[in-house]
N, C-alpha and C positions, 0 to 999 in steps of 0.2 A: 513545457508545463510541469507540472508538482505532480508528486505522487499523486497525494489529494486531488488533483483536478483530472489523471486525469484516468486517476478508479473511478472519480467524476462520469464521466462522462461513458465507461464500460458501464456503469447501473443507468443511464436511461435506455440501454438495448432494452427488445424482454423477448422474453424466453430461450429460445437455443441462441438466439445472437447473441444475448446476454452471457448463457453456461461457455457457448463457442468464442470468446475475441475473452474472456474471466482467465479459463485456458492458456490463450495466443499468449496472453498480456502477460500475466505472472506469472508460468509455469515454465511458455516459450515452451509448448507442443499442444497438439491439435489431441480434443479432451477424448477420452475413448466411451467408449458405450456403455461402461458403467458409470463410469463420473459422470456421464450428461445427466443416462436414463436416473442416475442419483438427487442431481442439482436442478433438473424439471422437475423433478415429485417432491422435495421439498422449497416448488417457488407456488407448487398447487397447492396446496399443502398451507401457507398461508407467512412459507420465510422472507422476512426483510431479502431484497440485492445485498444490501449493504453487510449483515455478517458472513451471506457466502461469500460475500468478496474478501471479512479479515478471517473467513477459513483458513481460506487458501491460503492466504498471505502465513502463515500458521502452520501449512499442514511441512509435516517432516522435505519431501518435495520438497517443494519452496524455500526453508532456509539453506537446503543442500546447493541448491542451483541459488543464495546472493552467497554463499560462501565460493561459491569457485570466482575462481580468476581469468579466463578464460571469454576467451572475446565472442564478445556476441556469435550465432548465427548467419553471415549474408541474409542479407532480404527479411532482414528486422525490422520491424519499425519501429521511427523514432516516439512511439509512445508507450513504449517496453516497461510495461511498470520493471518485469525481474531483469533488464540491462541496467535502470535506472535505483535502485538496491544495488545494485552485485555491485558500483560504483562506489556507495556510503558505504556498504563492507567491507574494500574494499582503503578506506580513506586510516585515516589511526583515534587513539582516541578519542581528541578533543572533540576536531572536525568532523568529524562520525554520528555523536552526538550532539551539535548541532545541523548540520544534512541533514540531522531524523525529524530536531523539531520547527524547519523551516517545512524540507517535501510533507512531511505525514501532520505537522499541526497544525502549517501551513502559520508559526511565530516564532518573535526569535526568543533564548530559554530565557527563564528567569534561572537566578545567578544560585541558589541551596541546592531544588530537583540538575540544574546541568552538574554544577560540582561532583553536584549526590554520584550520577549519569557516572563516570569518569573516574571517583571512588572507584566508583563497583570493576568496572574494565578495569580496574588498574592494579586492583584485587583476585581476576581474573573472571571473573563476569563472561559470559560467553556473547560474545554479540551479537547473538540470535533470540539470547534472554533481554537484552537490552531493547531491539527490535520488539520482540511480543511488547511488550510494556507501554511501546508506544501506538502499537498496533491493533491491542485493547484496553486502551482508553474510555476515559469513556470520551473527553475530550475529540479522540480522532471519530468515533459515530458516531458521534454530532454531525462532524460535519459532514461527513457522508448524508446522514441522513437529511440535514439542511435543503435537503435538494427535491424535495417532496411539498414542497411551500416556492413558489415562484417568487414572493421576494424577498428570500431568504438567499432561492439561490443566485437573487445578481446581489443581495452583501456576498456570496460569499468568489461571484466571479470577480469585482469593485477589490474585496480581498487579492487572490489572486490573480490580479493585475497588480494595486497600487504592490506587491511585494517581488516583484518582477521590474518594479518604473523604482 
């Protein structure tokens, strides 16, 4: 399952279960009391789950984990977003960008943008900056929001399945 699909699964959970799994799958740790309380307050104030997930993906903590080449913790589940992103961060520039398109945006790259990202990396742009552009894009956010509507959920599920076939 790609990163977008893994995040979809997390977004289906309610309140504490959602925050707990978001921390486990993205930050590869348990939520601390302060983080749990903060995100539960955000949810109760009407913050969307997809915005919380996107924010967690862009934290310094998450980006630091993604850049590490350390092996996954023993007992870490297969659907751990952190490990999936970590594998992508370890790739050379071209496969890194290609994998971001496939794993985050669930599609093949368009050539001008792909070439622009690779060129940017070759000129020294940090991978974390490129990753942030993908996960903060309207396209990625719209993929996460699709789950609110049953017909859109089916379309996304079909897209994810067809991607791997």
